[in-house]
N, CA, C and O atoms as a MOPAC input file, in Angstrom:
PM7 MOZYME 1SCF
protein

 N      0.84800 1    -1.17900 1     0.00000 1
 C      0.00000 1     0.00000 1     0.00000 1
 C      0.88900 1     1.23700 1     0.00000 1
 O      1.75500 1     1.36100 1     0.86600 1
 N      0.70400 1     2.14200 1    -0.93200 1
 C      1.50900 1     3.35200 1    -1.04100 1
 C      1.33100 1     4.23000 1     0.18800 1
 O      0.21600 1     4.43300 1     0.66800 1
 N      2.44100 1     4.74400 1     0.68400 1
 C      2.39100 1     5.65300 1     1.82300 1
 C      2.32700 1     4.97400 1     3.18000 1
 O      2.30400 1     5.65800 1     4.20300 1
 N      2.29900 1     3.67900 1     3.21600 1
 C      2.20400 1     2.96400 1     4.48400 1
 C      3.56100 1     2.94700 1     5.17800 1
 O      4.58700 1     2.68900 1     4.54900 1
 N      3.55500 1     3.22900 1     6.50200 1
 C      4.76900 1     3.15100 1     7.30100 1
 C      4.84400 1     1.77800 1     7.95000 1
 O      3.84900 1     1.28200 1     8.47900 1
 N      6.01400 1     1.16900 1     7.91100 1
 C      6.21800 1    -0.13600 1     8.51400 1
 C      7.26800 1     0.00000 1     9.61400 1
 O      8.45300 1     0.14700 1     9.31400 1
 N      6.85600 1    -0.04700 1    10.88100 1
 C      7.83900 1     0.12200 1    11.95500 1
 C      8.69600 1    -1.12000 1    12.14900 1
 O      8.19200 1    -2.24200 1    12.15600 1
 N      9.99200 1    -0.90600 1    12.30600 1
 C     10.95400 1    -1.96500 1    12.58300 1
 C     11.88800 1    -1.48200 1    13.69200 1
 O     12.20100 1    -0.29400 1    13.77000 1
 N     12.32000 1    -2.38100 1    14.52700 1
 C     13.29300 1    -2.03800 1    15.55800 1
 C     14.66400 1    -2.48800 1    15.06900 1
 O     14.92500 1    -3.68500 1    14.94600 1
 N     15.53800 1    -1.52400 1    14.79100 1
 C     16.88800 1    -1.83800 1    14.33500 1
 C     17.80200 1    -2.15900 1    15.50800 1
 O     18.56000 1    -3.12800 1    15.47300 1
 N     17.72000 1    -1.33900 1    16.54100 1
 C     18.50300 1    -1.52800 1    17.76300 1
 C     17.54700 1    -1.27200 1    18.92600 1
 O     17.05400 1    -0.15300 1    19.06900 1
 N     17.27100 1    -2.27800 1    19.75900 1
 C     16.36900 1    -2.05700 1    20.89600 1
 C     16.86100 1    -0.92600 1    21.79200 1
 O     18.06600 1    -0.72700 1    21.94400 1
 N     15.94200 1    -0.20000 1    22.37400 1
 C     16.24600 1     1.01000 1    23.12800 1
 C     17.28600 1     0.79600 1    24.23200 1
 O     18.13400 1     1.66500 1    24.43700 1
 N     17.24900 1    -0.31000 1    24.93500 1
 C     18.16900 1    -0.49800 1    26.05100 1
 C     19.27300 1    -1.49500 1    25.71200 1
 O     19.60600 1    -2.35900 1    26.52200 1
 N     19.82900 1    -1.37400 1    24.53200 1
 C     20.93600 1    -2.22000 1    24.11100 1
 C     22.23300 1    -1.64500 1    24.67200 1
 O     22.43700 1    -0.43100 1    24.65700 1
 N     23.10500 1    -2.51600 1    25.16200 1
 C     24.40100 1    -2.09100 1    25.67800 1
 C     25.49200 1    -2.64200 1    24.77700 1
 O     25.47800 1    -3.82100 1    24.42500 1
 N     26.43700 1    -1.78900 1    24.40400 1
 C     27.57400 1    -2.19800 1    23.59300 1
 C     28.83400 1    -2.13200 1    24.44400 1
 O     29.03100 1    -1.19900 1    25.22300 1
 N     29.66800 1    -3.12300 1    24.28000 1
 C     30.92100 1    -3.17000 1    25.02500 1
 C     31.96500 1    -3.87400 1    24.17300 1
 O     31.64600 1    -4.79600 1    23.42200 1
 N     33.20500 1    -3.43800 1    24.29200 1
 C     34.27700 1    -4.09800 1    23.54900 1
 C     34.60100 1    -3.37900 1    22.26800 1
 O     35.14400 1    -2.27400 1    22.28800 1
 N     34.26800 1    -4.00100 1    21.14300 1
 C     34.59000 1    -3.42100 1    19.83400 1
 C     33.98700 1    -2.03100 1    19.71000 1
 O     33.03000 1    -1.70300 1    20.41200 1
 N     34.53200 1    -1.22700 1    18.83500 1
 C     34.06400 1     0.14500 1    18.68700 1
 C     33.09900 1     0.33500 1    17.52800 1
 O     32.51100 1     1.40800 1    17.39200 1
 N     32.92300 1    -0.67400 1    16.69600 1
 C     32.12900 1    -0.56600 1    15.48900 1
 C     31.07800 1    -1.67500 1    15.47900 1
 O     31.42300 1    -2.85600 1    15.51300 1
 N     29.80200 1    -1.30200 1    15.43300 1
 C     28.69900 1    -2.26300 1    15.44700 1
 C     27.76800 1    -1.96000 1    14.28500 1
 O     27.53100 1    -0.79400 1    13.96800 1
 N     27.23200 1    -3.00900 1    13.64300 1
 C     26.27400 1    -2.81500 1    12.56100 1
 C     25.02000 1    -3.64500 1    12.82000 1
 O     25.07100 1    -4.70700 1    13.44100 1
 N     23.89500 1    -3.13400 1    12.32900 1
 C     22.66900 1    -3.91000 1    12.36400 1
 C     22.70000 1    -4.87000 1    11.18000 1
 O     23.54900 1    -4.75200 1    10.29800 1
 N     21.79600 1    -5.79200 1    11.16700 1
 C     21.67900 1    -6.70200 1    10.03500 1
 C     21.19900 1    -5.89400 1     8.82600 1
 O     20.41300 1    -4.95800 1     8.97500 1
 N     21.66900 1    -6.25200 1     7.64100 1
 C     21.20200 1    -5.59400 1     6.42900 1
 C     19.77200 1    -6.02500 1     6.12800 1
 O     19.46000 1    -7.21500 1     6.14100 1
 N     18.90900 1    -5.05800 1     5.85800 1
 C     17.49800 1    -5.35400 1     5.58700 1
 C     17.16900 1    -5.05000 1     4.14100 1
 O     17.58400 1    -4.02100 1     3.60800 1
 N     16.42700 1    -5.93900 1     3.50300 1
 C     15.98300 1    -5.73600 1     2.13100 1
 C     14.89400 1    -4.65700 1     2.13800 1
 O     13.82600 1    -4.84700 1     2.71900 1
 N     15.17400 1    -3.53900 1     1.49300 1
 C     14.23900 1    -2.40700 1     1.50000 1
 C     13.74000 1    -2.06500 1     0.09800 1
 O     13.36300 1    -0.92200 1    -0.16300 1
 N     13.73600 1    -3.04600 1    -0.80600 1
 C     13.30800 1    -2.78300 1    -2.18200 1
 C     11.85300 1    -2.31600 1    -2.26300 1
 O     11.47900 1    -1.64600 1    -3.22600 1
 N     11.04200 1    -2.65200 1    -1.28800 1
 C      9.63200 1    -2.25300 1    -1.31000 1
 C      9.41900 1    -0.82500 1    -0.79600 1
 O      8.28300 1    -0.35200 1    -0.75400 1
 N     10.49400 1    -0.13500 1    -0.40500 1
 C     10.36500 1     1.18500 1     0.21700 1
 C     11.18000 1     2.22300 1    -0.53300 1
 O     12.17900 1     1.90300 1    -1.17800 1
 N     10.73900 1     3.47400 1    -0.43800 1
 C     11.44200 1     4.58000 1    -1.07900 1
 C     12.26400 1     5.39200 1    -0.08800 1
 O     13.28000 1     5.98500 1    -0.45300 1
 N     11.82300 1     5.41700 1     1.17000 1
 C     12.42700 1     6.27200 1     2.18100 1
 C     12.57300 1     5.51400 1     3.48100 1
 O     11.76100 1     4.64700 1     3.80500 1
 N     13.60800 1     5.84600 1     4.21800 1
 C     13.76100 1     5.31700 1     5.56700 1
 C     13.65500 1     6.50200 1     6.53200 1
 O     14.27400 1     7.54500 1     6.32300 1
 N     12.86600 1     6.32200 1     7.58700 1
 C     12.73700 1     7.30700 1     8.65300 1
 C     13.19200 1     6.60500 1     9.92200 1
 O     12.59100 1     5.61400 1    10.33800 1
 N     14.24800 1     7.11400 1    10.53300 1
 C     14.81300 1     6.47900 1    11.72000 1
 C     14.65700 1     7.41500 1    12.90900 1
 O     15.12900 1     8.55200 1    12.88600 1
 N     13.98700 1     6.92100 1    13.95400 1
 C     13.94100 1     7.63300 1    15.22500 1
 C     15.06400 1     7.07200 1    16.08200 1
 O     15.11700 1     5.86900 1    16.33700 1
 N     15.96200 1     7.94800 1    16.52400 1
 C     17.15900 1     7.50700 1    17.24600 1
 C     17.19200 1     8.17000 1    18.61100 1
 O     17.05200 1     9.38800 1    18.72500 1
 N     17.37700 1     7.36200 1    19.64200 1
 C     17.54000 1     7.86800 1    21.01000 1
 C     18.76300 1     7.20500 1    21.60700 1
 O     19.00200 1     6.01700 1    21.39200 1
 N     19.53800 1     7.97500 1    22.35700 1
 C     20.68300 1     7.39400 1    23.06200 1
 C     20.82700 1     8.06500 1    24.42300 1
 O     20.49500 1     9.24000 1    24.57900 1
 N     21.32200 1     7.31900 1    25.40300 1
 C     21.58100 1     7.90800 1    26.71000 1
 C     22.94300 1     8.59300 1    26.71500 1
 O     23.66600 1     8.56500 1    25.71900 1
 N     23.28200 1     9.20600 1    27.84000 1
 C     24.64600 1     9.69300 1    28.01400 1
 C     25.56400 1     8.47300 1    28.02200 1
 O     25.20500 1     7.43200 1    28.57300 1
 N     26.73000 1     8.59200 1    27.42200 1
 C     27.64300 1     7.46300 1    27.33300 1
 C     28.43200 1     7.29800 1    28.62300 1
 O     28.78600 1     8.27700 1    29.28000 1
 N     28.69900 1     6.05900 1    28.97300 1
 C     29.46300 1     5.73900 1    30.17600 1
 C     30.93100 1     5.60700 1    29.79700 1
 O     31.24200 1     5.13200 1    28.70500 1
 N     31.82200 1     6.01100 1    30.66000 1
 C     33.24800 1     5.82800 1    30.41600 1
 C     33.92600 1     7.05300 1    29.84300 1
 O     35.03800 1     6.95300 1    29.32500 1
 N     33.29000 1     8.19800 1    29.92300 1
 C     33.94500 1     9.42700 1    29.50500 1
 C     33.69000 1     9.84000 1    28.07400 1
 O     33.96600 1    10.98300 1    27.71000 1
 N     33.17200 1     8.94700 1    27.25200 1
 C     32.89900 1     9.30900 1    25.86700 1
 C     31.66600 1    10.18100 1    25.75800 1
 O     30.71100 1    10.00500 1    26.51500 1
 N     31.67400 1    11.11400 1    24.83100 1
 C     30.52400 1    11.98300 1    24.65000 1
 C     29.91200 1    11.86200 1    23.26800 1
 O     28.77100 1    12.27400 1    23.05700 1
 N     30.65400 1    11.30400 1    22.32500 1
 C     30.17900 1    11.23200 1    20.94900 1
 C     29.92600 1     9.79700 1    20.53000 1
 O     30.57600 1     8.86400 1    21.00000 1
 N     28.97500 1     9.65000 1    19.64100 1
 C     28.73300 1     8.37100 1    18.97400 1
 C     28.50200 1     8.71500 1    17.50700 1
 O     27.76700 1     9.65200 1    17.19400 1
 N     29.11200 1     7.98000 1    16.63100 1
 C     28.94400 1     8.22800 1    15.19900 1
 C     27.93400 1     7.22800 1    14.65200 1
 O     28.09600 1     6.01800 1    14.81500 1
 N     26.89600 1     7.73700 1    14.00500 1
 C     25.86200 1     6.88400 1    13.42600 1
 C     25.86800 1     7.09100 1    11.91300 1
 O     25.72000 1     8.20800 1    11.41700 1
 N     26.04100 1     5.99400 1    11.20600 1
 C     26.03300 1     6.00900 1     9.74800 1
 C     24.79100 1     5.28100 1     9.25400 1
 O     24.46100 1     4.20600 1     9.75400 1
 N     24.10500 1     5.85500 1     8.28300 1
 C     22.96600 1     5.23000 1     7.63300 1
 C     23.47500 1     4.72900 1     6.29600 1
 O     23.78500 1     5.52600 1     5.41000 1
 N     23.56400 1     3.41000 1     6.14100 1
 C     24.24700 1     2.83800 1     4.98700 1
 C     23.32800 1     1.98600 1     4.12700 1
 O     22.34200 1     1.42500 1     4.60300 1
 N     23.68200 1     1.90400 1     2.82700 1
 C     22.93200 1     1.07800 1     1.89900 1
 C     23.90400 1     0.33200 1     0.98300 1
 O     25.06300 1     0.71600 1     0.82900 1
 N     23.39500 1    -0.74200 1     0.38400 1
 C     24.24400 1    -1.61400 1    -0.42600 1
 C     23.40900 1    -2.30900 1    -1.49000 1
 O     22.20600 1    -2.50600 1    -1.32000 1
 N     24.05300 1    -2.67300 1    -2.57900 1
 C     23.38300 1    -3.48400 1    -3.59800 1
 C     23.62700 1    -4.96800 1    -3.37200 1
 O     22.86900 1    -5.80000 1    -3.87000 1
 N     24.69500 1    -5.31900 1    -2.61200 1
 C     25.07900 1    -6.71900 1    -2.47500 1
 C     25.39800 1    -7.17400 1    -1.04700 1
 O     25.77800 1    -8.32900 1    -0.85600 1
 N     25.26100 1    -6.32500 1    -0.06100 1
 C     25.58000 1    -6.58300 1     1.34600 1
 C     27.06500 1    -6.79000 1     1.59600 1
 O     27.44700 1    -7.20400 1     2.69100 1
 N     27.90600 1    -6.51500 1     0.61800 1
 C     29.35200 1    -6.58800 1     0.80500 1
 C     29.99100 1    -5.21200 1     0.80400 1
 O     30.86600 1    -4.92800 1     1.62200 1
 N     29.56000 1    -4.36600 1    -0.10400 1
 C     30.08100 1    -3.01100 1    -0.22000 1
 C     29.00500 1    -2.03700 1     0.24200 1
 O     27.93700 1    -1.95200 1    -0.36500 1
 N     29.28700 1    -1.29600 1     1.32500 1
 C     28.30400 1    -0.38400 1     1.92000 1
 C     28.73700 1     1.06300 1     1.72800 1
 O     29.92300 1     1.38300 1     1.80700 1
 N     27.75500 1     1.94100 1     1.47100 1
 C     28.00800 1     3.37100 1     1.35400 1
 C     26.91000 1     4.11800 1     2.09300 1
 O     25.86000 1     3.55700 1     2.40500 1
 N     27.16600 1     5.39200 1     2.36900 1
 C     26.15800 1     6.17400 1     3.07200 1
 C     24.94100 1     6.39100 1     2.18100 1
 O     25.06000 1     6.48800 1     0.96000 1
 N     23.76800 1     6.46800 1     2.81000 1
 C     22.51500 1     6.65200 1     2.06900 1
 C     22.52300 1     7.95400 1     1.28100 1
 O     23.19200 1     8.92100 1     1.64600 1
 N     21.77300 1     7.95500 1     0.20600 1
 C     21.61000 1     9.14100 1    -0.61800 1
 C     21.08600 1    10.28900 1     0.24000 1
 O     20.11700 1    10.12900 1     0.98100 1
 N     21.72800 1    11.43500 1     0.13400 1
 C     21.27300 1    12.61000 1     0.87600 1
 C     21.74900 1    12.67300 1     2.31100 1
 O     21.46700 1    13.65200 1     3.00100 1
 N     22.46500 1    11.65700 1     2.78800 1
 C     22.95100 1    11.71300 1     4.16800 1
 C     24.15600 1    12.64700 1     4.22200 1
 O     24.83400 1    12.84600 1     3.21400 1
 N     24.42200 1    13.22100 1     5.39600 1
 C     25.55100 1    14.14900 1     5.49300 1
 C     26.87100 1    13.42600 1     5.26100 1
 O     26.97000 1    12.21500 1     5.45800 1
 N     27.88800 1    14.18500 1     4.83900 1
 C     29.19100 1    13.58100 1     4.57400 1
 C     29.83500 1    13.07400 1     5.86500 1
 O     30.66700 1    12.16800 1     5.82800 1
 N     29.46300 1    13.64300 1     6.98100 1
 C     29.93800 1    13.20000 1     8.28600 1
 C     28.84200 1    12.38900 1     8.95800 1
 O     27.66300 1    12.59700 1     8.67000 1
 N     29.20300 1    11.46400 1     9.85100 1
 C     28.16200 1    10.70900 1    10.56200 1
 C     27.38000 1    11.63100 1    11.48900 1
 O     27.86500 1    12.69700 1    11.86900 1
 N     26.18000 1    11.22100 1    11.84800 1
 C     25.40200 1    12.01100 1    12.79900 1
 C     25.78800 1    11.61100 1    14.21500 1
 O     26.22400 1    10.48400 1    14.45300 1
 N     25.62700 1    12.53700 1    15.15100 1
 C     25.92400 1    12.31100 1    16.55900 1
 C     24.71900 1    12.80800 1    17.35300 1
 O     24.68700 1    13.96700 1    17.76600 1
 N     23.72200 1    11.93500 1    17.57300 1
 C     22.51600 1    12.36800 1    18.28700 1
 C     22.84800 1    12.84500 1    19.70100 1
 O     23.73300 1    12.30000 1    20.36100 1
 N     22.13200 1    13.85500 1    20.14900 1
 C     22.32800 1    14.36500 1    21.50700 1
 C     21.83200 1    13.34300 1    22.51900 1
 O     20.86400 1    12.62900 1    22.25600 1
 N     22.48900 1    13.26600 1    23.68200 1
 C     22.05200 1    12.30400 1    24.69500 1
 C     20.68300 1    12.66300 1    25.26600 1
 O     20.33900 1    13.83500 1    25.41600 1
 N     19.91800 1    11.62700 1    25.57900 1
 C     18.60800 1    11.73900 1    26.21800 1
 C     17.60200 1    12.55400 1    25.41300 1
 O     16.69800 1    13.16900 1    25.97900 1
 N     17.76000 1    12.55500 1    24.09800 1
 C     16.79900 1    13.20500 1    23.21800 1
 C     16.53900 1    12.28700 1    22.02600 1
 O     17.46200 1    11.67000 1    21.49400 1
 N     15.29400 1    12.20500 1    21.61800 1
 C     14.97100 1    11.43100 1    20.43200 1
 C     15.11300 1    12.33500 1    19.21500 1
 O     14.58800 1    13.44800 1    19.19100 1
 N     15.82600 1    11.84600 1    18.20900 1
 C     16.07100 1    12.59800 1    16.98800 1
 C     15.59500 1    11.76000 1    15.81300 1
 O     15.77900 1    10.54300 1    15.79900 1
 N     14.98300 1    12.40700 1    14.82600 1
 C     14.48200 1    11.68800 1    13.65700 1
 C     15.31600 1    12.04100 1    12.42600 1
 O     15.62700 1    13.20700 1    12.18200 1
 N     15.66600 1    11.01700 1    11.66100 1
 C     16.42800 1    11.17900 1    10.42400 1
 C     15.64000 1    10.51600 1     9.29500 1
 O     14.99100 1     9.49100 1     9.50400 1
 N     15.69900 1    11.10600 1     8.09900 1
 C     14.97800 1    10.56800 1     6.95200 1
 C     15.87800 1    10.61200 1     5.72600 1
 O     16.48000 1    11.64300 1     5.42400 1
 N     15.96600 1     9.48100 1     5.01500 1
 C     16.80800 1     9.40000 1     3.83000 1
 C     16.08100 1     8.65400 1     2.71900 1
 O     15.26900 1     7.76500 1     2.97300 1
 N     16.38600 1     9.03200 1     1.49300 1
 C     15.85800 1     8.35000 1     0.31900 1
 C     16.69300 1     7.10100 1     0.06800 1
 O     17.92300 1     7.14600 1     0.10700 1
 N     16.02100 1     6.00300 1    -0.18600 1
 C     16.70800 1     4.74100 1    -0.45300 1
 C     16.91600 1     4.58600 1    -1.95500 1
 O     16.00800 1     4.84300 1    -2.74400 1
 N     18.11700 1     4.16500 1    -2.34400 1
 C     18.38800 1     3.96000 1    -3.76600 1
 C     18.97600 1     2.57800 1    -4.05200 1
 O     19.19600 1     2.21900 1    -5.20900 1
 N     19.22700 1     1.80700 1    -2.99700 1
 C     19.79400 1     0.47100 1    -3.16900 1
 C     18.94200 1    -0.54700 1    -2.42000 1
 O     18.03100 1    -0.17300 1    -1.68100 1
 N     19.22900 1    -1.80800 1    -2.60600 1
 C     18.38600 1    -2.88500 1    -2.07100 1
 C     18.48000 1    -3.05800 1    -0.55100 1
 O     17.47500 1    -3.35300 1     0.09500 1
 N     19.66100 1    -2.88200 1     0.02100 1
 C     19.87900 1    -3.20300 1     1.43400 1
 C     20.14900 1    -1.95200 1     2.25500 1
 O     20.77000 1    -1.00700 1     1.77000 1
 N     19.67800 1    -1.94800 1     3.50700 1
 C     19.86400 1    -0.82700 1     4.43000 1
 C     20.33800 1    -1.35600 1     5.77800 1
 O     19.92500 1    -2.43000 1     6.21500 1
 N     21.21800 1    -0.58400 1     6.43600 1
 C     21.64900 1    -0.91800 1     7.79500 1
 C     22.12100 1     0.34800 1     8.50700 1
 O     22.34500 1     1.38700 1     7.88600 1
 N     22.26400 1     0.23100 1     9.81600 1
 C     22.89000 1     1.27100 1    10.62800 1
 C     24.26600 1     0.78600 1    11.04400 1
 O     24.45600 1    -0.39700 1    11.32700 1
 N     25.21700 1     1.69500 1    11.08000 1
 C     26.53200 1     1.37700 1    11.64000 1
 C     26.79800 1     2.36400 1    12.74400 1
 O     26.74500 1     3.57400 1    12.52300 1
 N     27.08800 1     1.86200 1    13.95200 1
 C     27.35200 1     2.68600 1    15.12100 1
 C     28.82600 1     2.57300 1    15.47000 1
 O     29.35900 1     1.47000 1    15.58700 1
 N     29.48000 1     3.70500 1    15.63400 1
 C     30.89700 1     3.71700 1    16.01400 1
 C     30.99400 1     4.44000 1    17.33800 1
 O     30.68200 1     5.62700 1    17.43800 1
 N     31.43200 1     3.71100 1    18.35600 1
 C     31.56200 1     4.26800 1    19.70400 1
 C     32.90400 1     4.95600 1    19.86400 1
 O     33.86000 1     4.62200 1    19.16300 1
 N     32.98700 1     5.92100 1    20.78600 1
 C     34.27200 1     6.58500 1    21.00500 1
 C     35.28700 1     5.62600 1    21.61300 1
 O     34.92900 1     4.72800 1    22.37500 1
 N     36.54000 1     5.82200 1    21.27500 1
 C     37.60500 1     5.02200 1    21.85000 1
 C     38.03900 1     5.68600 1    23.15900 1
 O     38.77100 1     6.67500 1    23.15200 1
 N     37.58000 1     5.13000 1    24.27400 1
 C     37.89700 1     5.71700 1    25.57100 1
 C     39.11300 1     5.08300 1    26.19400 1
 O     39.48500 1     5.40200 1    27.32300 1
 N     39.74500 1     4.16400 1    25.44200 1
 C     41.01000 1     3.58800 1    25.82800 1
 C     40.98300 1     2.79600 1    27.09400 1
 O     42.01100 1     2.26300 1    27.51100 1

């Protein structure tokens, strides 16, 4: 149905990351959609880090990933304890999020 929104949870709200600095969601087939709208919320980071880099990526083959059409050249860094909405036009078959945590050493 044209114009229908389909909600999906990419990363559950209370997910904790530890160890590696780079995490990705599973690639999702988005051929049935034209746009992705992502509501993103994050808490204050523990361990002294203040930034998180969020990349909205797409791929034709799930091997080579690039930033979504119209996304900023730099990753987004949502403010802590605030929900932020991002919207991008999809031009490839697969979509995922890549989260890069600060290196707090």
